[in-house]
N, CA, C and O atoms as a Tripos MOL2 file, in Angstrom:
@<TRIPOS>MOLECULE
protein
  316   315    79     0     0
PROTEIN
NO_CHARGES

@<TRIPOS>ATOM
      1 N         220.1110   94.7170  -39.5960 N.3       1 MET1
      2 CA        219.0700   94.8100  -40.5650 C.3       1 MET1
      3 C         217.8080   94.0970  -40.0840 C.2       1 MET1
      4 O         216.7020   94.4210  -40.5150 O.2       1 MET1
      5 N         217.9810   93.1260  -39.1890 N.am      2 LYS2
      6 CA        216.8030   92.4320  -38.6650 C.3       2 LYS2
      7 C         215.8510   93.3980  -37.9800 C.2       2 LYS2
      8 O         214.6330   93.2490  -38.0720 O.2       2 LYS2
      9 N         216.4110   94.3950  -37.2880 N.am      3 SER3
     10 CA        215.5620   95.3620  -36.5920 C.3       3 SER3
     11 C         214.7110   96.1610  -37.5700 C.2       3 SER3
     12 O         213.6920   96.7340  -37.1830 O.2       3 SER3
     13 N         215.1200   96.2020  -38.8260 N.am      4 LYS4
     14 CA        214.3640   96.9060  -39.8680 C.3       4 LYS4
     15 C         213.4440   95.9550  -40.6340 C.2       4 LYS4
     16 O         212.7930   96.3560  -41.5980 O.2       4 LYS4
     17 N         213.3930   94.6900  -40.1990 N.am      5 GLY5
     18 CA        212.5140   93.7220  -40.8420 C.3       5 GLY5
     19 C         213.1050   93.0670  -42.0820 C.2       5 GLY5
     20 O         212.3770   92.4800  -42.8830 O.2       5 GLY5
     21 N         214.4190   93.1640  -42.2450 N.am      6 VAL6
     22 CA        215.0750   92.5650  -43.4050 C.3       6 VAL6
     23 C         215.8140   91.3130  -42.9600 C.2       6 VAL6
     24 O         216.6710   91.3710  -42.0780 O.2       6 VAL6
     25 N         215.4840   90.1860  -43.5660 N.am      7 ASN7
     26 CA        216.1530   88.9280  -43.2560 C.3       7 ASN7
     27 C         217.3640   88.7940  -44.1730 C.2       7 ASN7
     28 O         217.2130   88.7150  -45.3930 O.2       7 ASN7
     29 N         218.5480   88.7680  -43.6020 N.am      8 VAL8
     30 CA        219.7870   88.7010  -44.3730 C.3       8 VAL8
     31 C         220.4610   87.3590  -44.1350 C.2       8 VAL8
     32 O         220.5530   86.8940  -42.9990 O.2       8 VAL8
     33 N         220.9340   86.7350  -45.2200 N.am      9 LYS9
     34 CA        221.6590   85.4730  -45.1150 C.3       9 LYS9
     35 C         223.0470   85.6650  -45.7070 C.2       9 LYS9
     36 O         223.2190   86.3740  -46.6990 O.2       9 LYS9
     37 N         224.0300   85.0300  -45.0910 N.am     10 THR10
     38 CA        225.3880   85.0540  -45.6350 C.3      10 THR10
     39 C         225.8810   83.6240  -45.8040 C.2      10 THR10
     40 O         225.4210   82.7070  -45.1230 O.2      10 THR10
     41 N         226.8200   83.4540  -46.7200 N.am     11 LYS11
     42 CA        227.3910   82.1320  -46.9630 C.3      11 LYS11
     43 C         228.8070   82.3210  -47.4880 C.2      11 LYS11
     44 O         229.0660   83.2200  -48.2880 O.2      11 LYS11
     45 N         229.7110   81.4750  -47.0370 N.am     12 VAL12
     46 CA        231.0760   81.4700  -47.5480 C.3      12 VAL12
     47 C         231.2110   80.2720  -48.4780 C.2      12 VAL12
     48 O         230.8550   79.1530  -48.1090 O.2      12 VAL12
     49 N         231.7240   80.5030  -49.6810 N.am     13 ALA13
     50 CA        231.8620   79.4270  -50.6640 C.3      13 ALA13
     51 C         233.2270   79.5180  -51.3340 C.2      13 ALA13
     52 O         233.8590   80.5750  -51.3530 O.2      13 ALA13
     53 N         233.6620   78.4020  -51.8770 N.am     14 ILE14
     54 CA        234.9310   78.3490  -52.6060 C.3      14 ILE14
     55 C         234.6280   77.9480  -54.0410 C.2      14 ILE14
     56 O         233.9060   76.9820  -54.2850 O.2      14 ILE14
     57 N         235.1810   78.6910  -54.9820 N.am     15 GLY15
     58 CA        234.9700   78.3950  -56.3960 C.3      15 GLY15
     59 C         234.9730   79.6760  -57.1930 C.2      15 GLY15
     60 O         235.4420   80.7110  -56.7190 O.2      15 GLY15
     61 N         234.4510   79.6120  -58.4040 N.am     16 LYS16
     62 CA        234.3440   80.8050  -59.2420 C.3      16 LYS16
     63 C         233.2230   81.6700  -58.6820 C.2      16 LYS16
     64 O         232.0860   81.2150  -58.5490 O.2      16 LYS16
     65 N         233.5430   82.9040  -58.3590 N.am     17 ALA17
     66 CA        232.5930   83.7810  -57.6680 C.3      17 ALA17
     67 C         231.2560   83.8710  -58.3840 C.2      17 ALA17
     68 O         230.2070   83.7330  -57.7540 O.2      17 ALA17
     69 N         231.2770   84.1000  -59.6880 N.am     18 ARG18
     70 CA        230.0190   84.2880  -60.4180 C.3      18 ARG18
     71 C         229.1320   83.0600  -60.3420 C.2      18 ARG18
     72 O         227.9090   83.1840  -60.2620 O.2      18 ARG18
     73 N         229.7310   81.8700  -60.3650 N.am     19 GLU19
     74 CA        228.9480   80.6390  -60.2840 C.3      19 GLU19
     75 C         228.4610   80.3870  -58.8630 C.2      19 GLU19
     76 O         227.3150   79.9850  -58.6600 O.2      19 GLU19
     77 N         229.3170   80.6190  -57.8860 N.am     20 GLU20
     78 CA        228.9650   80.3620  -56.4880 C.3      20 GLU20
     79 C         227.8860   81.3180  -55.9890 C.2      20 GLU20
     80 O         227.0390   80.9270  -55.1860 O.2      20 GLU20
     81 N         227.9080   82.5590  -56.4520 N.am     21 ILE21
     82 CA        226.8890   83.5310  -56.0400 C.3      21 ILE21
     83 C         225.5200   83.0850  -56.5210 C.2      21 ILE21
     84 O         224.5630   83.0750  -55.7470 O.2      21 ILE21
     85 N         225.4180   82.7160  -57.7860 N.am     22 VAL22
     86 CA        224.1330   82.2790  -58.3450 C.3      22 VAL22
     87 C         223.6830   80.9750  -57.6960 C.2      22 VAL22
     88 O         222.5040   80.8150  -57.3790 O.2      22 VAL22
     89 N         224.6140   80.0430  -57.4960 N.am     23 LYS23
     90 CA        224.2820   78.7610  -56.8570 C.3      23 LYS23
     91 C         223.7830   78.9760  -55.4310 C.2      23 LYS23
     92 O         222.7930   78.3670  -55.0230 O.2      23 LYS23
     93 N         224.4550   79.8300  -54.6760 N.am     24 ALA24
     94 CA        224.0390   80.1070  -53.2960 C.3      24 ALA24
     95 C         222.6690   80.7690  -53.2690 C.2      24 ALA24
     96 O         221.8460   80.4500  -52.4110 O.2      24 ALA24
     97 N         222.4160   81.6750  -54.1840 N.am     25 ALA25
     98 CA        221.1100   82.3400  -54.2400 C.3      25 ALA25
     99 C         220.0020   81.3250  -54.4770 C.2      25 ALA25
    100 O         218.9340   81.4130  -53.8700 O.2      25 ALA25
    101 N         220.2500   80.3670  -55.3550 N.am     26 ASP26
    102 CA        219.2570   79.3220  -55.6210 C.3      26 ASP26
    103 C         219.0690   78.4150  -54.4060 C.2      26 ASP26
    104 O         217.9400   78.1100  -54.0220 O.2      26 ASP26
    105 N         220.1850   77.9830  -53.8000 N.am     27 GLU27
    106 CA        220.1160   77.0810  -52.6420 C.3      27 GLU27
    107 C         219.4340   77.7340  -51.4450 C.2      27 GLU27
    108 O         218.6500   77.0910  -50.7460 O.2      27 GLU27
    109 N         219.7290   79.0060  -51.2080 N.am     28 LEU28
    110 CA        219.1680   79.7130  -50.0500 C.3      28 LEU28
    111 C         217.7880   80.3020  -50.3360 C.2      28 LEU28
    112 O         217.1440   80.8500  -49.4420 O.2      28 LEU28
    113 N         217.3400   80.1850  -51.5840 N.am     29 LYS29
    114 CA        216.0290   80.7010  -51.9980 C.3      29 LYS29
    115 C         215.8790   82.1830  -51.6440 C.2      29 LYS29
    116 O         214.8910   82.5950  -51.0370 O.2      29 LYS29
    117 N         216.8780   82.9700  -52.0360 N.am     30 VAL30
    118 CA        216.8620   84.4010  -51.7350 C.3      30 VAL30
    119 C         215.9200   85.1370  -52.6740 C.2      30 VAL30
    120 O         215.5930   84.6470  -53.7550 O.2      30 VAL30
    121 N         215.4880   86.3210  -52.2500 N.am     31 ASP31
    122 CA        214.6240   87.1680  -53.0630 C.3      31 ASP31
    123 C         215.4150   88.1690  -53.8930 C.2      31 ASP31
    124 O         214.9100   88.7060  -54.8790 O.2      31 ASP31
    125 N         216.6720   88.4210  -53.4850 N.am     32 LEU32
    126 CA        217.4720   89.4610  -54.1220 C.3      32 LEU32
    127 C         218.9530   89.1940  -53.8860 C.2      32 LEU32
    128 O         219.3430   88.7410  -52.8100 O.2      32 LEU32
    129 N         219.7680   89.4730  -54.8830 N.am     33 ILE33
    130 CA        221.2240   89.4580  -54.7310 C.3      33 ILE33
    131 C         221.6760   90.9090  -54.7630 C.2      33 ILE33
    132 O         221.3470   91.6340  -55.7020 O.2      33 ILE33
    133 N         222.4260   91.3480  -53.7530 N.am     34 ALA34
    134 CA        222.9730   92.7070  -53.7230 C.3      34 ALA34
    135 C         224.4770   92.6190  -53.9200 C.2      34 ALA34
    136 O         225.1600   91.8520  -53.2420 O.2      34 ALA34
    137 N         224.9920   93.4220  -54.8670 N.am     35 MET35
    138 CA        226.4230   93.3860  -55.1850 C.3      35 MET35
    139 C         226.9670   94.7950  -55.3320 C.2      35 MET35
    140 O         226.2480   95.7350  -55.6700 O.2      35 MET35
    141 N         228.2510   94.9090  -55.0680 N.am     36 SER36
    142 CA        228.9740   96.1490  -55.3270 C.3      36 SER36
    143 C         229.9150   95.8920  -56.4940 C.2      36 SER36
    144 O         230.3950   94.7720  -56.6680 O.2      36 SER36
    145 N         230.1820   96.9100  -57.2880 N.am     37 THR37
    146 CA        231.0840   96.7400  -58.4200 C.3      37 THR37
    147 C         232.0740   97.8860  -58.4900 C.2      37 THR37
    148 O         231.7630   99.0270  -58.1490 O.2      37 THR37
    149 N         233.2770   97.5530  -58.9420 N.am     38 HIS38
    150 CA        234.3020   98.5710  -59.1820 C.3      38 HIS38
    151 C         234.4440   98.8310  -60.6760 C.2      38 HIS38
    152 O         234.9690   99.8710  -61.0750 O.2      38 HIS38
    153 N         233.9890   97.9130  -61.4930 N.am     39 GLY39
    154 CA        234.0440   98.0790  -62.9360 C.3      39 GLY39
    155 C         235.4470   98.2750  -63.4860 C.2      39 GLY39
    156 O         235.6610   99.1440  -64.3310 O.2      39 GLY39
    157 N         236.3960   97.4920  -63.0270 N.am     40 ARG40
    158 CA        237.7930   97.6830  -63.4290 C.3      40 ARG40
    159 C         238.2850   96.6620  -64.4400 C.2      40 ARG40
    160 O         239.4950   96.4860  -64.5830 O.2      40 ARG40
    161 N         237.4040   95.9930  -65.1370 N.am     41 SER41
    162 CA        237.8250   94.8790  -65.9930 C.3      41 SER41
    163 C         238.0720   95.2630  -67.4430 C.2      41 SER41
    164 O         238.1260   94.3750  -68.2940 O.2      41 SER41
    165 N         238.2210   96.5100  -67.7580 N.am     42 GLY42
    166 CA        238.5430   96.9030  -69.1220 C.3      42 GLY42
    167 C         237.3620   97.4800  -69.8740 C.2      42 GLY42
    168 O         236.2680   97.6220  -69.3280 O.2      42 GLY42
    169 N         237.5970   97.8100  -71.1360 N.am     43 LEU43
    170 CA        236.6030   98.5190  -71.9340 C.3      43 LEU43
    171 C         235.3200   97.7410  -72.1550 C.2      43 LEU43
    172 O         234.2530   98.3450  -72.2630 O.2      43 LEU43
    173 N         235.3900   96.4200  -72.2270 N.am     44 SER44
    174 CA        234.1870   95.6350  -72.4890 C.3      44 SER44
    175 C         233.2320   95.6140  -71.3030 C.2      44 SER44
    176 O         232.0790   95.2050  -71.4430 O.2      44 SER44
    177 N         233.6950   96.0450  -70.1510 N.am     45 ARG45
    178 CA        232.8650   96.0290  -68.9490 C.3      45 ARG45
    179 C         232.7910   97.4370  -68.3580 C.2      45 ARG45
    180 O         233.0440   97.6290  -67.1680 O.2      45 ARG45
    181 N         232.4460   98.4100  -69.1840 N.am     46 LEU46
    182 CA        232.4470   99.7980  -68.7240 C.3      46 LEU46
    183 C         231.4840  100.0440  -67.5760 C.2      46 LEU46
    184 O         231.7820  100.8220  -66.6700 O.2      46 LEU46
    185 N         230.3350   99.3900  -67.6060 N.am     47 THR47
    186 CA        229.3320   99.6510  -66.5890 C.3      47 THR47
    187 C         229.5250   98.8070  -65.3480 C.2      47 THR47
    188 O         229.4710   99.3370  -64.2380 O.2      47 THR47
    189 N         229.7450   97.5160  -65.4950 N.am     48 PHE48
    190 CA        229.8650   96.5980  -64.3680 C.3      48 PHE48
    191 C         231.1460   95.7920  -64.4810 C.2      48 PHE48
    192 O         231.7390   95.6950  -65.5550 O.2      48 PHE48
    193 N         231.5610   95.2220  -63.3780 N.am     49 GLY49
    194 CA        232.6900   94.2940  -63.4110 C.3      49 GLY49
    195 C         232.2600   92.9830  -64.0420 C.2      49 GLY49
    196 O         231.0650   92.7240  -64.1800 O.2      49 GLY49
    197 N         233.2080   92.1630  -64.4230 N.am     50 SER50
    198 CA        232.8790   90.9270  -65.1310 C.3      50 SER50
    199 C         232.0970   89.9440  -64.2660 C.2      50 SER50
    200 O         231.2240   89.2420  -64.7770 O.2      50 SER50
    201 N         232.3890   89.8780  -62.9710 N.am     51 ILE51
    202 CA        231.6340   88.9800  -62.0890 C.3      51 ILE51
    203 C         230.1970   89.4660  -61.9750 C.2      51 ILE51
    204 O         229.2630   88.6730  -62.0980 O.2      51 ILE51
    205 N         230.0120   90.7550  -61.7420 N.am     52 THR52
    206 CA        228.6650   91.3180  -61.6490 C.3      52 THR52
    207 C         227.9060   91.0900  -62.9470 C.2      52 THR52
    208 O         226.7310   90.7250  -62.9190 O.2      52 THR52
    209 N         228.5540   91.2980  -64.0680 N.am     53 ASP53
    210 CA        227.9270   91.1050  -65.3720 C.3      53 ASP53
    211 C         227.4320   89.6720  -65.5330 C.2      53 ASP53
    212 O         226.3080   89.4500  -65.9830 O.2      53 ASP53
    213 N         228.2640   88.6990  -65.1690 N.am     54 LYS54
    214 CA        227.8710   87.2870  -65.2800 C.3      54 LYS54
    215 C         226.7120   86.9580  -64.3440 C.2      54 LYS54
    216 O         225.8060   86.2170  -64.7250 O.2      54 LYS54
    217 N         226.7290   87.4960  -63.1260 N.am     55 VAL55
    218 CA        225.6320   87.2480  -62.1850 C.3      55 VAL55
    219 C         224.3450   87.8520  -62.7320 C.2      55 VAL55
    220 O         223.2940   87.2130  -62.6760 O.2      55 VAL55
    221 N         224.4080   89.0690  -63.2600 N.am     56 LEU56
    222 CA        223.2240   89.7020  -63.8440 C.3      56 LEU56
    223 C         222.6210   88.8480  -64.9560 C.2      56 LEU56
    224 O         221.4000   88.7700  -65.0890 O.2      56 LEU56
    225 N         223.4660   88.2170  -65.7450 N.am     57 ARG57
    226 CA        222.9940   87.4170  -66.8850 C.3      57 ARG57
    227 C         222.4360   86.0570  -66.4870 C.2      57 ARG57
    228 O         221.6000   85.5040  -67.2010 O.2      57 ARG57
    229 N         222.8860   85.5050  -65.3520 N.am     58 THR58
    230 CA        222.5230   84.1230  -65.0350 C.3      58 THR58
    231 C         221.6620   83.9480  -63.7870 C.2      58 THR58
    232 O         221.1380   82.8580  -63.5540 O.2      58 THR58
    233 N         221.5070   84.9830  -62.9910 N.am     59 ALA59
    234 CA        220.7380   84.8490  -61.7480 C.3      59 ALA59
    235 C         219.2540   84.6500  -62.0400 C.2      59 ALA59
    236 O         218.7200   85.1620  -63.0240 O.2      59 ALA59
    237 N         218.6120   83.9020  -61.1660 N.am     60 ASN60
    238 CA        217.1790   83.6370  -61.2890 C.3      60 ASN60
    239 C         216.3440   84.5820  -60.4390 C.2      60 ASN60
    240 O         215.1220   84.4500  -60.3800 O.2      60 ASN60
    241 N         216.9990   85.5360  -59.7780 N.am     61 VAL61
    242 CA        216.3250   86.5340  -58.9440 C.3      61 VAL61
    243 C         216.8770   87.9080  -59.3110 C.2      61 VAL61
    244 O         217.9240   87.9980  -59.9520 O.2      61 VAL61
    245 N         216.1840   88.9850  -58.9110 N.am     62 PRO62
    246 CA        216.7060   90.3250  -59.1940 C.3      62 PRO62
    247 C         218.0750   90.5480  -58.5490 C.2      62 PRO62
    248 O         218.3780   89.9960  -57.4910 O.2      62 PRO62
    249 N         218.8970   91.3730  -59.2160 N.am     63 VAL63
    250 CA        220.2310   91.7050  -58.7190 C.3      63 VAL63
    251 C         220.3080   93.2200  -58.5470 C.2      63 VAL63
    252 O         220.0970   93.9750  -59.4960 O.2      63 VAL63
    253 N         220.6110   93.6540  -57.3290 N.am     64 LEU64
    254 CA        220.7990   95.0740  -57.0300 C.3      64 LEU64
    255 C         222.2920   95.3560  -57.1030 C.2      64 LEU64
    256 O         223.0770   94.7490  -56.3730 O.2      64 LEU64
    257 N         222.6930   96.2830  -57.9890 N.am     65 VAL65
    258 CA        224.1060   96.6040  -58.1670 C.3      65 VAL65
    259 C         224.3510   98.0360  -57.7160 C.2      65 VAL65
    260 O         223.6710   98.9680  -58.1450 O.2      65 VAL65
    261 N         225.3330   98.1860  -56.8430 N.am     66 VAL66
    262 CA        225.7100   99.5070  -56.3350 C.3      66 VAL66
    263 C         227.1580   99.7440  -56.7250 C.2      66 VAL66
    264 O         228.0210   98.9130  -56.4380 O.2      66 VAL66
    265 N         227.4340  100.8620  -57.3720 N.am     67 ARG67
    266 CA        228.8170  101.1800  -57.7380 C.3      67 ARG67
    267 C         229.5670  101.6110  -56.4940 C.2      67 ARG67
    268 O         229.1100  102.4720  -55.7430 O.2      67 ARG67
    269 N         230.7270  101.0020  -56.2850 N.am     68 ALA68
    270 CA        231.5710  101.3500  -55.1430 C.3      68 ALA68
    271 C         232.0950  102.7670  -55.3330 C.2      68 ALA68
    272 O         232.3680  103.1840  -56.4580 O.2      68 ALA68
    273 N         232.2360  103.5090  -54.2340 N.am     69 PRO69
    274 CA        232.7790  104.8720  -54.3680 C.3      69 PRO69
    275 C         234.2220  104.8240  -54.8520 C.2      69 PRO69
    276 O         234.9330  103.8440  -54.6250 O.2      69 PRO69
    277 N         234.6450  105.8860  -55.5180 N.am     70 LYS70
    278 CA        236.0330  105.9620  -55.9700 C.3      70 LYS70
    279 C         236.9560  105.9840  -54.7690 C.2      70 LYS70
    280 O         236.6380  106.5520  -53.7240 O.2      70 LYS70
    281 N         238.1060  105.3510  -54.9420 N.am     71 GLU71
    282 CA        239.0890  105.3290  -53.8580 C.3      71 GLU71
    283 C         239.6960  106.7120  -53.6810 C.2      71 GLU71
    284 O         239.9860  107.4170  -54.6480 O.2      71 GLU71
    285 N         239.8770  107.0720  -52.4410 N.am     72 THR72
    286 CA        240.6100  108.2870  -52.1140 C.3      72 THR72
    287 C         241.7820  107.8700  -51.2540 C.2      72 THR72
    288 O         241.9130  106.6950  -50.9110 O.2      72 THR72
    289 N         242.6150  108.7910  -50.9090 N.am     73 GLU73
    290 CA        243.7630  108.4690  -50.0660 C.3      73 GLU73
    291 C         243.3070  107.8560  -48.7450 C.2      73 GLU73
    292 O         244.0140  107.0240  -48.1770 O.2      73 GLU73
    293 N         242.1370  108.2530  -48.2480 N.am     74 ASN74
    294 CA        241.6260  107.7560  -46.9670 C.3      74 ASN74
    295 C         240.9340  106.4070  -47.0760 C.2      74 ASN74
    296 O         240.7720  105.7190  -46.0680 O.2      74 ASN74
    297 N         240.5200  106.0090  -48.2840 N.am     75 THR75
    298 CA        239.7600  104.7640  -48.4150 C.3      75 THR75
    299 C         240.5050  103.6650  -49.1530 C.2      75 THR75
    300 O         239.9590  102.5750  -49.3220 O.2      75 THR75
    301 N         241.7320  103.9110  -49.5990 N.am     76 LYS76
    302 CA        242.5020  102.8740  -50.2890 C.3      76 LYS76
    303 C         242.8180  101.7360  -49.3360 C.2      76 LYS76
    304 O         243.1990  101.9710  -48.1890 O.2      76 LYS76
    305 N         242.6600  100.4850  -49.8090 N.am     77 PRO77
    306 CA        243.0100   99.3470  -48.9460 C.3      77 PRO77
    307 C         244.5160   99.3100  -48.6980 C.2      77 PRO77
    308 O         245.3070   99.7230  -49.5460 O.2      77 PRO77
    309 N         244.8910   98.8170  -47.5430 N.am     78 ALA78
    310 CA        246.3130   98.6690  -47.2200 C.3      78 ALA78
    311 C         246.9130   97.6050  -48.1220 C.2      78 ALA78
    312 O         246.2750   96.5840  -48.3780 O.2      78 ALA78
    313 N         248.1040   97.8200  -48.5970 N.am     79 ARG79
    314 CA        248.7460   96.8370  -49.4920 C.3      79 ARG79
    315 C         250.0530   96.4210  -48.9310 C.2      79 ARG79
    316 O         250.7500   95.6020  -49.5300 O.2      79 ARG79
@<TRIPOS>BOND
     1     1     2 1
     2     2     3 1
     3     3     4 2
     4     3     5 am
     5     5     6 1
     6     6     7 1
     7     7     8 2
     8     7     9 am
     9     9    10 1
    10    10    11 1
    11    11    12 2
    12    11    13 am
    13    13    14 1
    14    14    15 1
    15    15    16 2
    16    15    17 am
    17    17    18 1
    18    18    19 1
    19    19    20 2
    20    19    21 am
    21    21    22 1
    22    22    23 1
    23    23    24 2
    24    23    25 am
    25    25    26 1
    26    26    27 1
    27    27    28 2
    28    27    29 am
    29    29    30 1
    30    30    31 1
    31    31    32 2
    32    31    33 am
    33    33    34 1
    34    34    35 1
    35    35    36 2
    36    35    37 am
    37    37    38 1
    38    38    39 1
    39    39    40 2
    40    39    41 am
    41    41    42 1
    42    42    43 1
    43    43    44 2
    44    43    45 am
    45    45    46 1
    46    46    47 1
    47    47    48 2
    48    47    49 am
    49    49    50 1
    50    50    51 1
    51    51    52 2
    52    51    53 am
    53    53    54 1
    54    54    55 1
    55    55    56 2
    56    55    57 am
    57    57    58 1
    58    58    59 1
    59    59    60 2
    60    59    61 am
    61    61    62 1
    62    62    63 1
    63    63    64 2
    64    63    65 am
    65    65    66 1
    66    66    67 1
    67    67    68 2
    68    67    69 am
    69    69    70 1
    70    70    71 1
    71    71    72 2
    72    71    73 am
    73    73    74 1
    74    74    75 1
    75    75    76 2
    76    75    77 am
    77    77    78 1
    78    78    79 1
    79    79    80 2
    80    79    81 am
    81    81    82 1
    82    82    83 1
    83    83    84 2
    84    83    85 am
    85    85    86 1
    86    86    87 1
    87    87    88 2
    88    87    89 am
    89    89    90 1
    90    90    91 1
    91    91    92 2
    92    91    93 am
    93    93    94 1
    94    94    95 1
    95    95    96 2
    96    95    97 am
    97    97    98 1
    98    98    99 1
    99    99   100 2
   100    99   101 am
   101   101   102 1
   102   102   103 1
   103   103   104 2
   104   103   105 am
   105   105   106 1
   106   106   107 1
   107   107   108 2
   108   107   109 am
   109   109   110 1
   110   110   111 1
   111   111   112 2
   112   111   113 am
   113   113   114 1
   114   114   115 1
   115   115   116 2
   116   115   117 am
   117   117   118 1
   118   118   119 1
   119   119   120 2
   120   119   121 am
   121   121   122 1
   122   122   123 1
   123   123   124 2
   124   123   125 am
   125   125   126 1
   126   126   127 1
   127   127   128 2
   128   127   129 am
   129   129   130 1
   130   130   131 1
   131   131   132 2
   132   131   133 am
   133   133   134 1
   134   134   135 1
   135   135   136 2
   136   135   137 am
   137   137   138 1
   138   138   139 1
   139   139   140 2
   140   139   141 am
   141   141   142 1
   142   142   143 1
   143   143   144 2
   144   143   145 am
   145   145   146 1
   146   146   147 1
   147   147   148 2
   148   147   149 am
   149   149   150 1
   150   150   151 1
   151   151   152 2
   152   151   153 am
   153   153   154 1
   154   154   155 1
   155   155   156 2
   156   155   157 am
   157   157   158 1
   158   158   159 1
   159   159   160 2
   160   159   161 am
   161   161   162 1
   162   162   163 1
   163   163   164 2
   164   163   165 am
   165   165   166 1
   166   166   167 1
   167   167   168 2
   168   167   169 am
   169   169   170 1
   170   170   171 1
   171   171   172 2
   172   171   173 am
   173   173   174 1
   174   174   175 1
   175   175   176 2
   176   175   177 am
   177   177   178 1
   178   178   179 1
   179   179   180 2
   180   179   181 am
   181   181   182 1
   182   182   183 1
   183   183   184 2
   184   183   185 am
   185   185   186 1
   186   186   187 1
   187   187   188 2
   188   187   189 am
   189   189   190 1
   190   190   191 1
   191   191   192 2
   192   191   193 am
   193   193   194 1
   194   194   195 1
   195   195   196 2
   196   195   197 am
   197   197   198 1
   198   198   199 1
   199   199   200 2
   200   199   201 am
   201   201   202 1
   202   202   203 1
   203   203   204 2
   204   203   205 am
   205   205   206 1
   206   206   207 1
   207   207   208 2
   208   207   209 am
   209   209   210 1
   210   210   211 1
   211   211   212 2
   212   211   213 am
   213   213   214 1
   214   214   215 1
   215   215   216 2
   216   215   217 am
   217   217   218 1
   218   218   219 1
   219   219   220 2
   220   219   221 am
   221   221   222 1
   222   222   223 1
   223   223   224 2
   224   223   225 am
   225   225   226 1
   226   226   227 1
   227   227   228 2
   228   227   229 am
   229   229   230 1
   230   230   231 1
   231   231   232 2
   232   231   233 am
   233   233   234 1
   234   234   235 1
   235   235   236 2
   236   235   237 am
   237   237   238 1
   238   238   239 1
   239   239   240 2
   240   239   241 am
   241   241   242 1
   242   242   243 1
   243   243   244 2
   244   243   245 am
   245   245   246 1
   246   246   247 1
   247   247   248 2
   248   247   249 am
   249   249   250 1
   250   250   251 1
   251   251   252 2
   252   251   253 am
   253   253   254 1
   254   254   255 1
   255   255   256 2
   256   255   257 am
   257   257   258 1
   258   258   259 1
   259   259   260 2
   260   259   261 am
   261   261   262 1
   262   262   263 1
   263   263   264 2
   264   263   265 am
   265   265   266 1
   266   266   267 1
   267   267   268 2
   268   267   269 am
   269   269   270 1
   270   270   271 1
   271   271   272 2
   272   271   273 am
   273   273   274 1
   274   274   275 1
   275   275   276 2
   276   275   277 am
   277   277   278 1
   278   278   279 1
   279   279   280 2
   280   279   281 am
   281   281   282 1
   282   282   283 1
   283   283   284 2
   284   283   285 am
   285   285   286 1
   286   286   287 1
   287   287   288 2
   288   287   289 am
   289   289   290 1
   290   290   291 1
   291   291   292 2
   292   291   293 am
   293   293   294 1
   294   294   295 1
   295   295   296 2
   296   295   297 am
   297   297   298 1
   298   298   299 1
   299   299   300 2
   300   299   301 am
   301   301   302 1
   302   302   303 1
   303   303   304 2
   304   303   305 am
   305   305   306 1
   306   306   307 1
   307   307   308 2
   308   307   309 am
   309   309   310 1
   310   310   311 1
   311   311   312 2
   312   311   313 am
   313   313   314 1
   314   314   315 1
   315   315   316 2
@<TRIPOS>SUBSTRUCTURE
     1 MET1         2 RESIDUE 1 A MET
     2 LYS2         6 RESIDUE 1 A LYS
     3 SER3        10 RESIDUE 1 A SER
     4 LYS4        14 RESIDUE 1 A LYS
     5 GLY5        18 RESIDUE 1 A GLY
     6 VAL6        22 RESIDUE 1 A VAL
     7 ASN7        26 RESIDUE 1 A ASN
     8 VAL8        30 RESIDUE 1 A VAL
     9 LYS9        34 RESIDUE 1 A LYS
    10 THR10       38 RESIDUE 1 A THR
    11 LYS11       42 RESIDUE 1 A LYS
    12 VAL12       46 RESIDUE 1 A VAL
    13 ALA13       50 RESIDUE 1 A ALA
    14 ILE14       54 RESIDUE 1 A ILE
    15 GLY15       58 RESIDUE 1 A GLY
    16 LYS16       62 RESIDUE 1 A LYS
    17 ALA17       66 RESIDUE 1 A ALA
    18 ARG18       70 RESIDUE 1 A ARG
    19 GLU19       74 RESIDUE 1 A GLU
    20 GLU20       78 RESIDUE 1 A GLU
    21 ILE21       82 RESIDUE 1 A ILE
    22 VAL22       86 RESIDUE 1 A VAL
    23 LYS23       90 RESIDUE 1 A LYS
    24 ALA24       94 RESIDUE 1 A ALA
    25 ALA25       98 RESIDUE 1 A ALA
    26 ASP26      102 RESIDUE 1 A ASP
    27 GLU27      106 RESIDUE 1 A GLU
    28 LEU28      110 RESIDUE 1 A LEU
    29 LYS29      114 RESIDUE 1 A LYS
    30 VAL30      118 RESIDUE 1 A VAL
    31 ASP31      122 RESIDUE 1 A ASP
    32 LEU32      126 RESIDUE 1 A LEU
    33 ILE33      130 RESIDUE 1 A ILE
    34 ALA34      134 RESIDUE 1 A ALA
    35 MET35      138 RESIDUE 1 A MET
    36 SER36      142 RESIDUE 1 A SER
    37 THR37      146 RESIDUE 1 A THR
    38 HIS38      150 RESIDUE 1 A HIS
    39 GLY39      154 RESIDUE 1 A GLY
    40 ARG40      158 RESIDUE 1 A ARG
    41 SER41      162 RESIDUE 1 A SER
    42 GLY42      166 RESIDUE 1 A GLY
    43 LEU43      170 RESIDUE 1 A LEU
    44 SER44      174 RESIDUE 1 A SER
    45 ARG45      178 RESIDUE 1 A ARG
    46 LEU46      182 RESIDUE 1 A LEU
    47 THR47      186 RESIDUE 1 A THR
    48 PHE48      190 RESIDUE 1 A PHE
    49 GLY49      194 RESIDUE 1 A GLY
    50 SER50      198 RESIDUE 1 A SER
    51 ILE51      202 RESIDUE 1 A ILE
    52 THR52      206 RESIDUE 1 A THR
    53 ASP53      210 RESIDUE 1 A ASP
    54 LYS54      214 RESIDUE 1 A LYS
    55 VAL55      218 RESIDUE 1 A VAL
    56 LEU56      222 RESIDUE 1 A LEU
    57 ARG57      226 RESIDUE 1 A ARG
    58 THR58      230 RESIDUE 1 A THR
    59 ALA59      234 RESIDUE 1 A ALA
    60 ASN60      238 RESIDUE 1 A ASN
    61 VAL61      242 RESIDUE 1 A VAL
    62 PRO62      246 RESIDUE 1 A PRO
    63 VAL63      250 RESIDUE 1 A VAL
    64 LEU64      254 RESIDUE 1 A LEU
    65 VAL65      258 RESIDUE 1 A VAL
    66 VAL66      262 RESIDUE 1 A VAL
    67 ARG67      266 RESIDUE 1 A ARG
    68 ALA68      270 RESIDUE 1 A ALA
    69 PRO69      274 RESIDUE 1 A PRO
    70 LYS70      278 RESIDUE 1 A LYS
    71 GLU71      282 RESIDUE 1 A GLU
    72 THR72      286 RESIDUE 1 A THR
    73 GLU73      290 RESIDUE 1 A GLU
    74 ASN74      294 RESIDUE 1 A ASN
    75 THR75      298 RESIDUE 1 A THR
    76 LYS76      302 RESIDUE 1 A LYS
    77 PRO77      306 RESIDUE 1 A PRO
    78 ALA78      310 RESIDUE 1 A ALA
    79 ARG79      314 RESIDUE 1 A ARG
């Protein structure tokens, strides 16, 4: 992505994902949080997953949410 002029930062953290994502965004002074969602947390979270929903509500920067493609036989994770 650097070749396209996009500065990307990554960080590994331990804790509650929704809290650590927002905390890392603040610490790293990011311009945007990009997330993928499967939306599998039940009827109350029809649009987004619960972690994505919490990040959307508490982040201090814009959040880009991309819905993950549906699993097919070729894309299912190994179990």
